[in-house]
ZAPA-78565 format. One record per atom (N, C-alpha, C): residue in three letters; residue number from 1; chain; x, y, z; atom name. Coordinates in steps of 0.1 Angstrom, whole numbers, plus 5000, padded with zeros to 4 digits. Example, Ala and Ser with C-alpha at 12.3 -4.5 7.8 and 13.67 -1.06 7.14 Angstrom:
BEGIN
(rec Ala, 1, A, (5132, 4943, 5078), N);
(rec Ala, 1, A, (5123, 4955, 5078), CA);
(rec Ala, 1, A, (5132, 4967, 5078), C);
(rec Ser, 2, A, (5128, 4978, 5071), N);
(rec Ser, 2, A, (5137, 4989, 5071), CA);
(rec Ser, 2, A, (5129, 5000, 5079), C);
***
This chain:
BEGIN
(rec Unk, 1, A, (6316, 7966, 6199), N);
(rec Unk, 1, A, (6306, 7974, 6190), CA);
(rec Unk, 1, A, (6293, 7967, 6186), C);
(rec Unk, 2, A, (6277, 7971, 6200), N);
(rec Unk, 2, A, (6269, 7959, 6191), CA);
(rec Unk, 2, A, (6258, 7972, 6192), C);
(rec Unk, 3, A, (6245, 7970, 6182), N);
(rec Unk, 3, A, (6230, 7978, 6190), CA);
(rec Unk, 3, A, (6211, 7971, 6184), C);
(rec Unk, 4, A, (6207, 7977, 6187), N);
(rec Unk, 4, A, (6197, 7971, 6181), CA);
(rec Unk, 4, A, (6191, 7988, 6180), C);
(rec Unk, 5, A, (6185, 7992, 6168), N);
(rec Unk, 5, A, (6182, 8007, 6165), CA);
(rec Unk, 5, A, (6166, 8005, 6157), C);
(rec Unk, 6, A, (6151, 8014, 6161), N);
(rec Unk, 6, A, (6147, 8011, 6154), CA);
(rec Unk, 6, A, (6144, 8026, 6149), C);
(rec Unk, 7, A, (6137, 8028, 6141), N);
(rec Unk, 7, A, (6136, 8046, 6135), CA);
(rec Unk, 7, A, (6123, 8042, 6126), C);
(rec Unk, 8, A, (6122, 8054, 6122), N);
(rec Unk, 8, A, (6107, 8057, 6120), CA);
(rec Unk, 8, A, (6102, 8066, 6110), C);
(rec Unk, 9, A, (6102, 8067, 6097), N);
(rec Unk, 9, A, (6097, 8088, 6092), CA);
(rec Unk, 9, A, (6079, 8084, 6088), C);
(rec Unk, 10, A, (6077, 8075, 6102), N);
(rec Unk, 10, A, (6057, 8077, 6102), CA);
(rec Unk, 10, A, (6055, 8062, 6093), C);
(rec Unk, 11, A, (6060, 8059, 6085), N);
(rec Unk, 11, A, (6055, 8056, 6071), CA);
(rec Unk, 11, A, (6063, 8041, 6068), C);
(rec Unk, 12, A, (6075, 8040, 6071), N);
(rec Unk, 12, A, (6082, 8028, 6073), CA);
(rec Unk, 12, A, (6089, 8027, 6085), C);
(rec Unk, 13, A, (6094, 8018, 6088), N);
(rec Unk, 13, A, (6106, 8015, 6100), CA);
(rec Unk, 13, A, (6113, 8003, 6095), C);
(rec Unk, 14, A, (6127, 8008, 6096), N);
(rec Unk, 14, A, (6141, 8004, 6102), CA);
(rec Unk, 14, A, (6144, 7999, 6110), C);
(rec Unk, 15, A, (6145, 7985, 6116), N);
(rec Unk, 15, A, (6148, 7980, 6123), CA);
(rec Unk, 15, A, (6163, 7975, 6125), C);
(rec Unk, 16, A, (6173, 7980, 6133), N);
(rec Unk, 16, A, (6186, 7974, 6129), CA);
(rec Unk, 16, A, (6186, 7962, 6143), C);
(rec Unk, 17, A, (6198, 7953, 6137), N);
(rec Unk, 17, A, (6207, 7948, 6145), CA);
(rec Unk, 17, A, (6218, 7943, 6141), C);
(rec Unk, 18, A, (6228, 7946, 6146), N);
(rec Unk, 18, A, (6241, 7950, 6147), CA);
(rec Unk, 18, A, (6251, 7950, 6152), C);
(rec Unk, 19, A, (6265, 7938, 6154), N);
(rec Unk, 19, A, (6273, 7934, 6160), CA);
(rec Unk, 19, A, (6288, 7930, 6156), C);
(rec Unk, 20, A, (6297, 7938, 6158), N);
(rec Unk, 20, A, (6307, 7935, 6154), CA);
(rec Unk, 20, A, (6315, 7920, 6161), C);
(rec Unk, 21, A, (6309, 7920, 6169), N);
(rec Unk, 21, A, (6316, 7902, 6178), CA);
(rec Unk, 21, A, (6300, 7892, 6170), C);
(rec Unk, 22, A, (6296, 7896, 6165), N);
(rec Unk, 22, A, (6279, 7885, 6157), CA);
(rec Unk, 22, A, (6274, 7879, 6170), C);
(rec Unk, 23, A, (6270, 7892, 6182), N);
(rec Unk, 23, A, (6265, 7884, 6195), CA);
(rec Unk, 23, A, (6259, 7893, 6200), C);
(rec Unk, 24, A, (6252, 7900, 6192), N);
(rec Unk, 24, A, (6242, 7913, 6190), CA);
(rec Unk, 24, A, (6228, 7907, 6201), C);
(rec Unk, 25, A, (6225, 7914, 6208), N);
(rec Unk, 25, A, (6209, 7913, 6216), CA);
(rec Unk, 25, A, (6194, 7916, 6208), C);
(rec Unk, 26, A, (6188, 7902, 6213), N);
(rec Unk, 26, A, (6182, 7903, 6202), CA);
(rec Unk, 26, A, (6164, 7916, 6196), C);
(rec Unk, 27, A, (6167, 7908, 6186), N);
(rec Unk, 27, A, (6152, 7923, 6186), CA);
(rec Unk, 27, A, (6143, 7915, 6174), C);
(rec Unk, 28, A, (6131, 7918, 6175), N);
(rec Unk, 28, A, (6117, 7910, 6167), CA);
(rec Unk, 28, A, (6113, 7919, 6162), C);
(rec Unk, 29, A, (6102, 7919, 6154), N);
(rec Unk, 29, A, (6090, 7930, 6149), CA);
(rec Unk, 29, A, (6077, 7916, 6143), C);
(rec Unk, 30, A, (6061, 7922, 6147), N);
(rec Unk, 30, A, (6048, 7914, 6148), CA);
(rec Unk, 30, A, (6052, 7910, 6132), C);
(rec Unk, 31, A, (6048, 7900, 6130), N);
(rec Unk, 31, A, (6044, 7894, 6117), CA);
(rec Unk, 31, A, (6032, 7904, 6115), C);
(rec Unk, 32, A, (6030, 7915, 6115), N);
(rec Unk, 32, A, (6017, 7923, 6103), CA);
(rec Unk, 32, A, (6003, 7921, 6117), C);
(rec Unk, 33, A, (5998, 7929, 6117), N);
(rec Unk, 33, A, (5989, 7938, 6132), CA);
(rec Unk, 33, A, (5974, 7930, 6125), C);
(rec Unk, 34, A, (5976, 7927, 6113), N);
(rec Unk, 34, A, (5963, 7920, 6114), CA);
(rec Unk, 34, A, (5965, 7907, 6108), C);
(rec Unk, 35, A, (5975, 7899, 6105), N);
(rec Unk, 35, A, (5982, 7888, 6112), CA);
(rec Unk, 35, A, (5975, 7889, 6129), C);
(rec Unk, 36, A, (5982, 7897, 6140), N);
(rec Unk, 36, A, (5979, 7888, 6147), CA);
(rec Unk, 36, A, (5962, 7889, 6154), C);
(rec Unk, 37, A, (5959, 7902, 6150), N);
(rec Unk, 37, A, (5942, 7901, 6152), CA);
(rec Unk, 37, A, (5933, 7890, 6150), C);
(rec Unk, 38, A, (5936, 7882, 6136), N);
(rec Unk, 38, A, (5933, 7874, 6135), CA);
(rec Unk, 38, A, (5938, 7860, 6145), C);
(rec Unk, 39, A, (5946, 7860, 6149), N);
(rec Unk, 39, A, (5956, 7847, 6152), CA);
(rec Unk, 39, A, (5950, 7854, 6168), C);
(rec Unk, 40, A, (5944, 7863, 6173), N);
(rec Unk, 40, A, (5946, 7867, 6183), CA);
(rec Unk, 40, A, (5931, 7878, 6189), C);
(rec Unk, 41, A, (5916, 7873, 6185), N);
(rec Unk, 41, A, (5908, 7881, 6184), CA);
(rec Unk, 41, A, (5904, 7884, 6199), C);
(rec Unk, 42, A, (5905, 7877, 6207), N);
(rec Unk, 42, A, (5906, 7879, 6222), CA);
(rec Unk, 42, A, (5914, 7891, 6228), C);
(rec Unk, 43, A, (5926, 7898, 6217), N);
(rec Unk, 43, A, (5939, 7901, 6228), CA);
(rec Unk, 43, A, (5930, 7913, 6225), C);
(rec Unk, 44, A, (5924, 7919, 6236), N);
(rec Unk, 44, A, (5925, 7939, 6237), CA);
(rec Unk, 44, A, (5930, 7945, 6227), C);
(rec Unk, 45, A, (5945, 7945, 6238), N);
(rec Unk, 45, A, (5955, 7953, 6236), CA);
(rec Unk, 45, A, (5962, 7952, 6218), C);
(rec Unk, 46, A, (5961, 7944, 6214), N);
(rec Unk, 46, A, (5962, 7944, 6198), CA);
(rec Unk, 46, A, (5946, 7955, 6191), C);
(rec Unk, 47, A, (5935, 7955, 6196), N);
(rec Unk, 47, A, (5928, 7961, 6186), CA);
(rec Unk, 47, A, (5932, 7983, 6186), C);
(rec Unk, 48, A, (5941, 7983, 6198), N);
(rec Unk, 48, A, (5944, 8001, 6199), CA);
(rec Unk, 48, A, (5947, 8000, 6186), C);
(rec Unk, 49, A, (5959, 7989, 6182), N);
(rec Unk, 49, A, (5968, 7994, 6163), CA);
(rec Unk, 49, A, (5958, 7993, 6154), C);
(rec Unk, 50, A, (5960, 8005, 6145), N);
(rec Unk, 50, A, (5958, 8005, 6131), CA);
(rec Unk, 50, A, (5962, 7987, 6127), C);
(rec Unk, 51, A, (5957, 7990, 6106), N);
(rec Unk, 51, A, (5959, 7974, 6106), CA);
(rec Unk, 51, A, (5973, 7975, 6094), C);
(rec Unk, 52, A, (5982, 7984, 6090), N);
(rec Unk, 52, A, (5991, 7986, 6093), CA);
(rec Unk, 52, A, (5999, 7991, 6103), C);
(rec Unk, 53, A, (6001, 7990, 6118), N);
(rec Unk, 53, A, (6009, 7993, 6126), CA);
(rec Unk, 53, A, (6016, 7976, 6123), C);
(rec Unk, 54, A, (6028, 7981, 6129), N);
(rec Unk, 54, A, (6042, 7972, 6131), CA);
(rec Unk, 54, A, (6045, 7974, 6148), C);
(rec Unk, 55, A, (6048, 7965, 6154), N);
(rec Unk, 55, A, (6057, 7967, 6163), CA);
(rec Unk, 55, A, (6067, 7960, 6166), C);
(rec Unk, 56, A, (6080, 7964, 6170), N);
(rec Unk, 56, A, (6096, 7966, 6171), CA);
(rec Unk, 56, A, (6094, 7962, 6189), C);
(rec Unk, 57, A, (6101, 7943, 6191), N);
(rec Unk, 57, A, (6100, 7949, 6206), CA);
(rec Unk, 57, A, (6115, 7940, 6208), C);
(rec Unk, 58, A, (6123, 7938, 6214), N);
(rec Unk, 58, A, (6135, 7935, 6222), CA);
(rec Unk, 58, A, (6132, 7920, 6225), C);
(rec Unk, 59, A, (6127, 7922, 6228), N);
(rec Unk, 59, A, (6124, 7902, 6233), CA);
(rec Unk, 59, A, (6109, 7903, 6229), C);
(rec Unk, 60, A, (6103, 7887, 6226), N);
(rec Unk, 60, A, (6090, 7884, 6221), CA);
(rec Unk, 60, A, (6073, 7882, 6230), C);
(rec Unk, 61, A, (6069, 7891, 6230), N);
(rec Unk, 61, A, (6059, 7889, 6245), CA);
(rec Unk, 61, A, (6056, 7870, 6245), C);
(rec Unk, 62, A, (6056, 7868, 6249), N);
(rec Unk, 62, A, (6059, 7851, 6254), CA);
(rec Unk, 62, A, (6045, 7846, 6256), C);
(rec Unk, 63, A, (6033, 7852, 6252), N);
(rec Unk, 63, A, (6018, 7851, 6249), CA);
(rec Unk, 63, A, (6015, 7847, 6240), C);
(rec Unk, 64, A, (6020, 7854, 6236), N);
(rec Unk, 64, A, (6018, 7856, 6221), CA);
(rec Unk, 64, A, (6025, 7846, 6205), C);
(rec Unk, 65, A, (6024, 7834, 6209), N);
(rec Unk, 65, A, (6033, 7828, 6202), CA);
(rec Unk, 65, A, (6029, 7824, 6186), C);
(rec Unk, 66, A, (6041, 7830, 6175), N);
(rec Unk, 66, A, (6044, 7829, 6167), CA);
(rec Unk, 66, A, (6040, 7845, 6161), C);
(rec Unk, 67, A, (6040, 7850, 6168), N);
(rec Unk, 67, A, (6036, 7866, 6169), CA);
(rec Unk, 67, A, (6045, 7870, 6164), C);
(rec Unk, 68, A, (6058, 7876, 6170), N);
(rec Unk, 68, A, (6070, 7882, 6166), CA);
(rec Unk, 68, A, (6083, 7872, 6156), C);
(rec Unk, 69, A, (6087, 7874, 6146), N);
(rec Unk, 69, A, (6099, 7874, 6137), CA);
(rec Unk, 69, A, (6109, 7877, 6144), C);
(rec Unk, 70, A, (6122, 7873, 6150), N);
(rec Unk, 70, A, (6138, 7873, 6150), CA);
(rec Unk, 70, A, (6140, 7879, 6143), C);
(rec Unk, 71, A, (6149, 7894, 6135), N);
(rec Unk, 71, A, (6159, 7901, 6126), CA);
(rec Unk, 71, A, (6169, 7892, 6131), C);
(rec Unk, 72, A, (6171, 7883, 6116), N);
(rec Unk, 72, A, (6188, 7885, 6120), CA);
(rec Unk, 72, A, (6198, 7893, 6128), C);
(rec Unk, 73, A, (6209, 7886, 6128), N);
(rec Unk, 73, A, (6220, 7888, 6134), CA);
(rec Unk, 73, A, (6226, 7893, 6116), C);
(rec Unk, 74, A, (6233, 7904, 6120), N);
(rec Unk, 74, A, (6237, 7920, 6112), CA);
(rec Unk, 74, A, (6229, 7921, 6099), C);
(rec Unk, 75, A, (6214, 7924, 6102), N);
(rec Unk, 75, A, (6204, 7929, 6093), CA);
(rec Unk, 75, A, (6194, 7939, 6098), C);
(rec Unk, 76, A, (6190, 7944, 6085), N);
(rec Unk, 76, A, (6185, 7951, 6089), CA);
(rec Unk, 76, A, (6166, 7946, 6087), C);
(rec Unk, 77, A, (6153, 7950, 6090), N);
(rec Unk, 77, A, (6144, 7946, 6095), CA);
(rec Unk, 77, A, (6135, 7958, 6089), C);
(rec Unk, 78, A, (6134, 7960, 6076), N);
(rec Unk, 78, A, (6119, 7965, 6071), CA);
(rec Unk, 78, A, (6109, 7971, 6071), C);
(rec Unk, 79, A, (6103, 7975, 6083), N);
(rec Unk, 79, A, (6092, 7971, 6080), CA);
(rec Unk, 79, A, (6077, 7989, 6071), C);
(rec Unk, 80, A, (6069, 7981, 6061), N);
(rec Unk, 80, A, (6063, 7993, 6051), CA);
(rec Unk, 80, A, (6044, 7986, 6056), C);
(rec Unk, 81, A, (6038, 7994, 6046), N);
(rec Unk, 81, A, (6023, 7989, 6039), CA);
(rec Unk, 81, A, (6024, 7978, 6033), C);
(rec Unk, 82, A, (6028, 7974, 6027), N);
(rec Unk, 82, A, (6033, 7958, 6019), CA);
(rec Unk, 82, A, (6039, 7952, 6029), C);
(rec Unk, 83, A, (6042, 7952, 6040), N);
(rec Unk, 83, A, (6050, 7944, 6047), CA);
(rec Unk, 83, A, (6058, 7940, 6056), C);
(rec Unk, 84, A, (6071, 7934, 6055), N);
(rec Unk, 84, A, (6084, 7934, 6058), CA);
(rec Unk, 84, A, (6094, 7923, 6049), C);
(rec Unk, 85, A, (6106, 7929, 6049), N);
(rec Unk, 85, A, (6116, 7919, 6044), CA);
(rec Unk, 85, A, (6128, 7921, 6054), C);
(rec Unk, 86, A, (6134, 7916, 6051), N);
(rec Unk, 86, A, (6149, 7917, 6060), CA);
(rec Unk, 86, A, (6160, 7915, 6047), C);
(rec Unk, 87, A, (6168, 7926, 6052), N);
(rec Unk, 87, A, (6183, 7929, 6039), CA);
(rec Unk, 87, A, (6199, 7926, 6051), C);
(rec Unk, 88, A, (6205, 7925, 6047), N);
(rec Unk, 88, A, (6221, 7919, 6056), CA);
(rec Unk, 88, A, (6224, 7933, 6056), C);
(rec Unk, 89, A, (6234, 7941, 6072), N);
(rec Unk, 89, A, (6236, 7956, 6074), CA);
(rec Unk, 89, A, (6251, 7950, 6067), C);
(rec Unk, 90, A, (6253, 7955, 6059), N);
(rec Unk, 90, A, (6268, 7953, 6057), CA);
(rec Unk, 90, A, (6278, 7966, 6055), C);
(rec Unk, 91, A, (6277, 7971, 6071), N);
(rec Unk, 91, A, (6282, 7982, 6082), CA);
(rec Unk, 91, A, (6300, 7980, 6073), C);
(rec Unk, 92, A, (6301, 7994, 6068), N);
(rec Unk, 92, A, (6314, 7999, 6072), CA);
(rec Unk, 92, A, (6320, 7992, 6053), C);
(rec Unk, 93, A, (6311, 7985, 6049), N);
(rec Unk, 93, A, (6315, 7981, 6034), CA);
(rec Unk, 93, A, (6303, 7988, 6027), C);
(rec Unk, 94, A, (6306, 7991, 6010), N);
(rec Unk, 94, A, (6302, 8000, 5996), CA);
(rec Unk, 94, A, (6301, 7996, 5986), C);
***
């Protein structure tokens, strides 16, 4: 079993990366839109995002090096107005 999923309640984004074989397809999230806008002030496409926005993608955009952070294998990325953090995904454990 494997999967990468991102869900949101409009305030927080939870991005899950898990595989029972520990070979999940990749999952990345942005470092933070304000950081990206500062790194790439001429990238017009970044101007459409608000300052608290987060971007979750299956592969990083090659033309924006350093802009995306890989979610570790078997982990959850929590993205909210304070930034981001990663936690181990403990499937089946209580």
